[in-house]
Each structure stands twice: as structure tokens, then as C-alpha cells.
C-alpha positions in Angstrom: 132.1 48.6 119.8 132.1 45.5 117.6 132.5 42.3 119.5 134.8 39.7 118.1 133.1 36.3 117.7 134.8 33.5 119.5 134.2 29.8 118.6 133.9 27.2 121.3 135.8 24.7 119.2 139.4 25.8 119.9 139.0 25.6 123.7 137.4 22.1 123.6 140.0 20.7 121.2 142.8 22.2 123.4 141.4 20.5 126.5 141.0 17.2 124.6 144.5 17.3 123.2 146.1 18.1 126.6 144.1 15.4 128.2 145.3 12.9 125.6 148.9 13.8 126.0 149.4 14.0 122.2 151.2 16.9 120.6 150.0 19.3 117.9 152.6 17.8 115.6 151.1 14.3 116.1 147.6 15.4 115.5 148.8 17.4 112.4 150.4 14.4 110.9 147.3 12.3 111.5 145.3 15.0 109.6 147.7 14.9 106.7 149.6 18.1 107.5 153.4 18.3 107.2 153.8 20.9 110.0 152.1 21.5 113.4 150.7 24.7 112.1 148.3 22.8 109.9 146.5 21.6 113.1 147.3 24.6 115.3 144.7 26.9 113.7 141.9 24.7 115.1 143.0 25.8 118.6 143.3 29.5 117.9 140.8 32.4 117.5 141.4 32.1 113.7 139.0 29.2 113.8 135.6 30.9 113.8 133.2 28.1 112.9 131.1 26.5 115.7 131.6 23.0 114.2 134.2 20.7 112.9 134.0 19.2 109.4 133.0 15.5 109.8 136.1 14.1 108.1 138.3 16.1 110.4 136.3 15.1 113.5 136.5 11.4 112.5 140.3 11.5 112.1 140.7 13.3 115.4 138.4 10.8 117.1 140.6 7.9 115.7 143.7 9.5 117.3 142.2 10.6 120.7 139.8 7.8 121.6 140.8 5.9 124.7 143.6 8.3 125.7 143.7 10.5 128.9 142.1 10.3 132.3 139.3 9.8 132.1 139.7 8.1 128.7 138.4 10.2 125.9 135.2 8.8 124.3 134.8 9.0 120.5 131.5 10.8 121.0 133.3 13.7 122.7 135.0 14.5 119.4 132.2 13.6 116.9 129.7 15.8 118.7 131.8 18.8 117.6 130.4 18.4 114.1 126.9 19.3 115.3 125.7 15.9 114.3 124.5 12.9 116.4 127.6 10.7 116.9 125.4 7.7 116.3 125.2 8.7 112.6 128.9 8.1 112.0 130.2 4.8 110.7 133.6 3.9 112.4 136.3 4.3 109.7 139.5 3.0 111.1 141.8 3.3 108.2 145.1 4.8 107.2 143.8 7.5 105.0 147.1 7.8 103.1 146.3 4.4 101.6 144.0 3.8 98.6 140.5 2.9 99.7 137.4 1.4 98.3 133.9 2.5 99.4 131.7 -0.2 100.9 128.2 -0.3 102.5 127.8 -1.1 106.2 124.8 -1.1 108.5 125.0 1.0 111.7 122.0 1.4 113.9 119.7 -0.1 111.3 120.8 2.5 108.7 123.1 2.2 105.7 126.4 4.1 105.7 129.3 4.2 103.3 132.5 3.1 104.9 136.0 3.3 103.4 137.8 0.0 103.5 141.6 0.1 103.2 143.4 -2.3 101.0 146.5 -2.5 103.1 146.9 -4.0 106.6 150.5 -3.2 107.5 150.5 -2.9 111.3 151.6 -6.1 113.1 149.6 -7.5 116.1 152.3 -8.8 118.4 150.2 -10.4 121.1 147.1 -10.2 123.2 147.8 -8.1 126.3 146.1 -9.2 129.4 143.8 -6.7 131.1 142.9 -9.0 134.0 144.1 -12.4 135.1 144.3 -14.1 131.7 147.9 -14.8 130.6 149.1 -14.3 127.0 152.3 -14.8 125.1 153.9 -11.5 123.8 156.6 -11.5 121.1 158.0 -8.6 119.2 159.4 -11.0 116.6 156.4 -13.0 115.5 153.1 -11.2 114.5 149.9 -13.1 115.1 147.9 -10.8 112.8 148.0 -7.7 110.7 145.6 -4.8 111.0 145.0 -1.4 109.4 147.3 1.4 110.7 145.5 4.4 112.4 146.4 8.0 111.5 148.4 8.6 114.7 150.8 5.9 113.8 151.2 6.9 110.1 154.9 6.6 109.2 155.9 5.5 112.8 158.6 2.9 112.4 158.2 -0.3 114.5 154.7 0.7 115.6 152.5 -2.3 116.5 149.2 -3.4 118.2 148.0 -6.0 120.6 144.6 -7.6 121.2 143.1 -6.8 124.7 142.3 -9.7 126.9 140.5 -9.4 130.2 138.2 -6.7 131.5 140.1 -5.1 134.4 140.7 -1.9 132.2 137.0 -1.7 131.1 135.4 0.5 130.0 138.5 2.2 128.6 139.8 -1.0 127.1 137.5 -4.1 126.6 138.3 -7.6 125.6 138.9 -7.9 121.9 139.8 -4.2 121.4 142.8 -3.5 119.2 145.2 -1.5 121.3 147.7 0.7 119.3 151.3 1.1 120.5 153.9 3.8 119.8 157.3 2.3 120.3 159.2 5.5 120.9 156.8 7.9 122.6 157.6 8.6 126.2 155.4 7.0 128.9 154.0 9.2 131.6 152.0 9.0 134.7 148.2 9.0 134.1 148.5 7.5 130.6 147.8 3.9 129.5 150.9 1.8 128.8 151.7 -1.7 127.5 154.0 -3.4 130.0 156.2 -6.2 128.6 157.4 -8.6 131.3 160.5 -10.8 131.2 158.3 -13.9 131.4 157.1 -13.2 127.9 153.7 -11.8 128.9 152.3 -8.3 128.7 149.5 -6.2 130.2 147.8 -2.9 129.5 147.4 -0.6 132.6 147.5 3.0 133.6 150.9 4.1 134.7 150.8 5.8 138.2 154.3 6.1 139.4 157.9 4.9 138.7 160.7 4.5 141.3 164.1 2.8 141.2 162.7 -0.4 142.6 159.1 -0.7 141.5 156.4 0.7 139.1 152.9 1.4 140.3 149.9 0.8 138.0 146.1 1.3 138.2 143.2 -0.7 136.9 139.5 -0.1 137.1 137.3 -3.2 137.1 135.6 -4.7 139.0 136.8 -2.1 141.5 139.5 0.6 141.0 142.8 -0.4 142.6 146.6 0.2 142.4 149.3 -2.3 142.5 153.1 -2.5 142.1 155.5 -4.6 140.0 159.1 -5.0 140.8 161.2 -3.2 138.2 163.3 -6.4 137.7 160.2 -8.1 136.3 159.6 -5.4 133.7 161.4 -5.7 130.3 159.9 -2.6 128.6 157.0 -0.2 128.7 155.3 1.4 125.7 152.9 4.2 125.2 149.3 3.3 124.2 148.1 5.8 121.6 144.5 4.6 121.1 142.3 1.7 120.3 139.7 0.3 117.9 136.8 -1.6 119.3 135.5 -2.9 116.0 132.3 -1.0 116.2 
């Protein structure tokens, strides 16, 4: 009897996607497909290769990094190419934009990076991870950065700069944290919490009740805490980060 070959890739990608909380449709759009089926074949038996193409892996890593519990590491996706993740240059760009190749040094070696011409994603504040306080405003951008694939064509998407280390190593000071304004928040996922006092923070959502919302942070020691619902103006779904590496 002939044995049908089964690739390891579909199962790994399915686990990563479910862990991230992203849909097939979202990943498909980030890869440039118009329908979910464009991505779906990567998670079915129709995908028979033992490796992902590097450009596909990099785009998926851009979308999945930092999501889920525990947070997905970029290396978990890039390793599916069969290459050492250290050989990849980080290419945080909106690939629907025109780009210009540039040389950059990574680990002492030269790599070609794609630099996008357009920075169209507003940075609306610096969300505190620890005790540092910041001013958050949805009306006045403090900077503009390149849009990641998972936020392509998402109206009113934005980013914040991370301040404080209480969410480290998932989110470190200086990271650009990407926010989807209309994606539902859910327990176990990172969220941006906007408070009525004009500040904001990035935490992991644990539980919501009529009177309070419980969050988690990890550094220096893991702990949970509650915020009165009356203090919370809005919560937004975090869809990834860029650490500038």
C-alpha cells in the first residue's frame, strides 16, 4: 500500500494561528490573498513541502510575533524555512507599498533589506508597561511608522511605543506595539487599555466583569490585578509588535 506523505508544516501553522487568535482571513490578507483560501492550503494536506518559502515565513512572522500565550517568538515561524532564523533581516514593511532595497548588517553579515517609502500608521502614544505614566491621545499622533501586513487596509489602525518593562519579554521598552481598533478583545490576549485620565497601558486581559477588569503582567514577577470598569475608557486588541531589531 502506498503511504500518503504528510508535511509537518500544516499542523505547526495551525497551532501558531490558534495560539495567536488571528483568523485565516487575517493571515490571508497579510500574505496578499483576497480570500481565506489563499492561506488555508498551508494548513491542509495539500501542502506537501517540509518547509515554508522565506518570504512567506517572514510575512507570517510579522503578523504572529508577540501574540498568544506564551507570546509567539519570531524564530518559531522563521525556523519553518529550514534556515537559521539569525540569517533573516527583519523587514517590517507594508509590502503593498513600493520599496527600495538597502544594505544592513545583521550579526556581522550583510543582508538586503526592503525599506518602504511610506509611513502611514500613526503612533498615538507611549503605553506604559510598568509604573511610568504617559499621555495617550487618539487625535494627535506623536510619530508615523510603517504599517505591518496584519493592519493592511485596516481603517483607524494605530500604534503606541511601549514604556516600562512589566510585560517583558513579550513587550519591551521601545517596542512599537500595533493596535487593531475593531478586533474583539479576548481573555489571554494582549490589549491596550485606555483610561479616562488620558493614560494607557499594555497588559494581558484575564477576565471582564460588570464592575472590574482583571489583567496580568509578568515582570519582575507574574501577577494579576484589577481596574475598576469606571476608570476604563476603551480596550483595543494588540496584533503584534516591532522591536526594531
